[in-house]
N, C-alpha and C positions, 0 to 999 in steps of 0.2 A: 299886434302879432297876427299872422294869417291863421285861417282855420287849420291848414295842414300843419304848420309848425306848432300851433297849440296842441294838437293831437299827439304830435311826436314828443313834445314836452310833457304831456300828461302821461304818455306811455313810459317815459324815462323816470318820472316821479314815481309812478306806480311800482316800477321795478326796484327803485331805491327803497320804497316803503316795504317791499317784501323782503329785501335783504337786510335792512336795518330798521325794524319797526320802532325801536326806541326813539330814533331820530324824528319820527312823526307822531310821537305820542300825544302832542298837543292838538293834532287833528283827529285823533281817534275818539269817537263817541263810545260812551259806555253802553253796555248791552241794555236795550230798553227794559225797564221794569214792566212787570205784568200789568200794573195799573196804567201804564202809559201806552198800551197796545190794544187797539180795538179791532174787532172782526166784524165784518158785515157780510152776510150770506144773501145774495140777491138772486131772485128768480127772474124769469122772463118778464118783461114789461112792455106790452104792446109791441112795437117794432124793434125795441132794444133787447138783444138776446141775453145780456149779462152772462154769468157763468154759475151755473147751479152746483158745480163740483169744487171750485176754488174760491175761497172767500177773499174779499177785499181786506187788505191789512193796513191799518192806520197806525203809524208810530208817532207819538207826540214827543217833540224835542229830542229827536234821535241824532241830529247833526250837531256836532260840537261847534261852538262859536270859534271863528278864525278870522284873521285879518282879510283873507281871501276866501270867504265862505263858499263861493262858486267853485273855485279850484279844489277846495278840500272835499266838497261833496262829489265832484267828478272823480277825484282820486279814490275816494271811499267806494263808490259804485264800481269803478274799473277794477279795483283790487278784488272785489267780491263777484267778478264774473258778469257784471251787468254794465257793459260799455256805454258811456253817455254819448248822446247824439246831438243835443241841442240845449240852449238855454233861452227861455222866452216865457211868456204868460200861458194860460190855458184858454183855449177857444171858448168864445161865449155862446156856443150853440151846442146842442146835444149831439154826441157822436160816440163811436166806439171803434176799437181796432180789431180786425179779424185776423191779422197776420202777425201779431206780436203781443206778448205780455209787456206791461210798461210800469216803471217806478218813477215817481216824481218827487224830487227833493226841493222844498221850499228853501230858498236861500235869502230871500228878502221879501218885506211886505206881508200882506195878508189878503185872503180871499175866501169867500163862501162858495164851495163847489158842490153841485148836485151830482150825486152818484146814482146810477140805476136808471136814468132816463127821466122823462117828464113825470113830475110828481114823486121823484125819488127821495133819497136821503141827503140832506144838506150837511156837509162837514165844513168846519173852518180851519183852513190851513194858515199856519203862521210860520215865520222864519224858524227853521230848525225841524219842522215837521216833514214827514215822509209818508206817501201813500203808494201802496203797491196794488195795481190794477190787473186782474187776470184778463186775458183776451176776452173780448165781448162786453166788457163793463162800460156802460154808458157814463159820461162825465161832461160837465158843462160849468163854466165859470159864471156864477150868478151875480158877481160884483166883487171888485178888488181894489186895493189901494194902487196908486200910480207907480209905486216901486215894486209891485209884486212880480217875482221871478221864480221860476222852477228849473231845475236840471232834469231833463228827460233821458232815461236810460232804458236799455232793452237787452234781452238775451243775445249772445253772439249770433250773427247771421239772420237776425229778424229785423225786417224793415217794416215799420208802421204804415198802415193805410188809414184812410178817414172814411168811415161808413156812417150814413145818415138815413138808411132805410133798412128794412127787414133783411136778415141774411138769407141766402139761398141755402139749399140742402148741402151743397159742396162746402160752403163757408162753415156751416155748423159742423160738418164732419172734420174739416181742418182744425177748427178751434178746439174741438174735443180731444185732439191728439197733439196739440202744439206743445213741444218740449220747453223745458226751462232748466236753468242751472241748478245743480245741487248745492246751492249757496244762497244764503239770505243776503239780499242787497245792502242791508244796514250792518249786519253783524258777522256775516260769513258763514262759517261752519255751523254756527248755532244761531237760533232765532226762530221766530214765528213761522217763516216759510217752511222750515225743515219739519215742523210738527203739523202744520195746517194744510199745506199743499200736498196732496197725494197724487202721484202719477197714475194715469189710468192704464 
């Protein structure tokens, strides 16, 4: 299936899911229990700006098992106003995005990912886990299984860049006012984003 037809197919699937949610109940993940949600508040770390206002949100086992877990995760993010853009691994060097917030849904395998830049916090992502990274958050794959894959999704009209050095003042100002959907990428109208991400 070509990328264009895949996207059209996913848009069609998302429309059906909104019209008839019971049809897709086997793909719907239950709202993450509070014990399965972790928040990381990251301050600037050397050249990595991180985000002092919006925490990283880690959802453990938030994607429901499915025959096509990639397609199910893409549909879930799309339905909650976080359109998916790619399926791949995570870069094995420290970087951040200054033009987009990012949500990563692990659909297979396992990886240790360092958040916050060099010397930061290492979290283990396994199939079913989701991590929501506010703009500016450093991340780096520290080691992963051969089958490690994530779905990368972003707010509408946000295109990610790759930054590997300190931000300029213009970048800092842009990140401080970058908008995001009023919808949690995992659970929609309710969820940690709604309570933990406050608009400036």
